[in-house]
C-alpha positions in Angstrom: 0.0 0.0 0.0 1.5 3.3 -1.2 0.0 5.3 1.7 1.6 2.9 4.3 5.1 3.3 2.7 4.9 7.1 2.4 3.7 7.4 6.0 6.5 5.1 7.2 9.1 7.2 5.4 7.8 10.5 6.7 7.5 9.2 10.2 11.0 7.7 10.2 12.5 11.0 9.0 10.6 13.1 11.5 11.2 10.9 14.5 14.9 10.6 13.6 15.2 14.4 13.7 13.3 14.7 17.0 15.5 11.9 18.5 18.6 13.6 17.4 17.5 16.9 19.0 16.7 15.3 22.3 20.0 13.4 22.3 22.0 16.6 21.6 20.1 18.5 24.3 21.1 15.8 26.8 24.7 16.1 25.7 25.1 12.5 24.5 28.2 11.6 22.5 28.0 10.5 18.8 27.2 6.9 19.7 24.4 8.0 22.1 23.0 10.3 19.4 22.9 7.5 16.9 21.2 5.1 19.4 18.6 7.7 20.5 17.8 8.6 16.9 17.5 5.0 15.8 15.3 4.1 18.8 13.0 7.1 18.3 12.7 6.5 14.5 12.6 2.7 14.3 11.5 1.5 17.8 7.8 1.9 17.3 7.9 0.2 13.9 9.8 -2.7 15.3 7.3 -3.0 18.1 4.4 -2.8 15.6 5.7 -5.5 13.4 6.6 -7.8 16.3 3.0 -7.5 17.6 1.6 -8.1 14.1 3.9 -11.2 13.8 5.8 -9.7 10.8 9.5 -9.4 10.2 10.3 -5.9 11.3 10.6 -3.6 8.2 13.8 -2.0 9.7 15.4 -5.5 9.8 14.6 -6.5 6.3 15.1 -3.2 4.3 18.0 -0.8 4.1 15.9 2.3 3.6 15.0 3.1 7.3 18.7 2.9 8.3 19.8 5.0 5.4 17.1 7.6 6.2 18.1 7.9 9.9 21.8 8.2 9.0 21.0 10.9 6.4 18.9 12.8 8.9 21.6 12.8 11.5 24.2 14.0 9.0 22.0 16.8 7.8 21.1 17.8 11.3 24.8 18.0 12.2 25.6 19.9 9.0 22.9 22.6 9.8 23.9 22.6 13.5 20.4 21.9 14.8 22.1 20.9 18.1 22.9 24.6 18.8 19.3 25.4 19.6 18.6 26.2 23.2 15.2 25.1 24.8 15.3 22.6 22.0 12.0 20.8 22.8 10.1 24.2 22.5 11.5 25.1 19.1 9.2 25.0 16.2 11.3 22.5 14.2 11.2 20.0 17.1 7.5 20.3 17.8 6.6 20.0 14.1 8.9 17.1 13.4 7.8 15.2 16.5 4.2 15.8 15.6 4.6 14.7 12.0 6.3 11.5 13.3 3.5 10.9 15.7 0.7 11.2 13.1 2.6 9.3 10.4 3.3 6.3 12.6 -0.2 6.3 14.1 -1.5 5.9 10.5 1.1 3.1 9.7 0.3 1.3 12.9 -3.5 1.4 12.2 -2.9 0.2 8.6 -0.8 -2.7 9.6 -3.4 -3.6 12.2 -6.0 -3.7 9.4 -3.7 -5.8 7.2 -3.5 -8.5 9.8 -7.2 -8.4 10.6 -7.1 -6.9 14.1 -10.3 -5.7 15.6 -10.8 -2.1 16.6 -9.0 -2.5 19.9 -6.0 -4.1 18.1 -5.9 -1.5 15.4 -6.0 1.4 17.9 -3.4 -0.2 20.2 -1.1 -0.9 17.3 -1.5 2.8 16.1 -0.6 3.9 19.7 2.3 1.5 20.0 3.8 2.5 16.7 3.5 6.2 17.4 4.9 6.3 20.9 7.0 3.1 21.2 10.2 4.6 19.9 9.8 7.7 22.1 9.2 5.5 25.2 12.3 3.5 24.5 14.4 6.7 24.1 13.0 8.4 27.2 13.5 5.3 29.3 17.1 5.0 28.1 17.6 8.7 29.0 15.9 8.2 32.4 13.1 10.7 31.5 9.3 10.4 32.0 8.0 9.4 28.5 6.5 12.3 26.6 3.3 10.3 26.0 2.5 10.5 29.7 2.8 14.2 30.0 2.6 16.0 26.7 -0.5 17.8 25.3 -2.9 15.2 23.8 0.1 13.2 22.5 -1.1 9.6 22.9 -4.7 10.7 22.7 -4.2 11.9 19.1 -2.7 8.5 18.2 -5.7 6.7 19.6 -8.1 9.0 17.7 -6.2 8.4 14.4 -6.4 4.6 15.0 -10.2 4.9 15.5 -10.6 7.1 12.4 -8.6 4.7 10.2 -10.6 1.7 11.4 -13.9 3.6 10.7 -12.7 4.5 7.2 -11.8 0.9 6.6 -15.3 -0.2 7.8 -16.8 2.2 5.4 -14.5 1.0 2.6 -13.0 4.5 2.3 -9.3 3.9 2.9 -7.4 5.5 0.1 -4.6 8.0 -0.3 -6.9 11.0 -0.2 -8.7 9.9 3.0 -5.3 9.1 4.6 -3.9 12.5 3.7 -7.1 14.0 5.2 -6.6 12.1 8.5 -2.9 13.1 8.5 -3.8 16.8 8.1 -6.6 16.8 10.7 -4.4 14.8 13.2 -1.4 17.1 12.7 -3.6 20.2 13.1 -5.2 18.8 16.3 -1.8 17.9 17.8 -0.2 21.3 17.0 -3.3 23.2 18.2 -3.3 21.2 21.4 0.4 21.9 21.9 0.1 25.7 21.4 -3.1 25.9 23.4 -1.6 23.7 26.2 -4.5 21.3 26.2 -4.1 18.4 28.6 -6.2 15.6 29.8 -7.4 16.1 33.3 -5.0 15.1 36.1 -5.9 13.9 39.6 -5.1 16.4 42.3 
């Protein structure tokens, strides 16, 4: 499916960049930067394919590895690591949001391909979107972003539901997926800038 491949590529690039920026903010060495970038970009997809009983795409194709390496090299060349307050910069917020939405869509599509029910599709969308970030944050001894950020995991869940409904209505195509992507990205960015959160217990 073309939509799945495109979303996977976009998500890999976007999450590789956000992983790089987090790693440089925490002053990791080059090995640490590569590990954090690879985990962020590929961890969710590996988790997705493992749950779906598929050979992980990152283990059977060279493209994901090449994309991550290229992103790191370009980020170093343009000195993205010189940014202060890096997680509040527009480029980080946008790249991380694009990765979140793209991987939510790929997770949901893979769930549909292996005939998961709505719970399975939604959970696979969530796992794909946040799995890599959780691995990275755990490695860096940080509270995972999905547990604290503005409607982060919630957006992934909503996208999983939307893709499942589209499939039920036999309306999954490139146009509908682009629409889901645009609406999901707009919601995520709007929630970030408006500081929307789910309610917390006092």
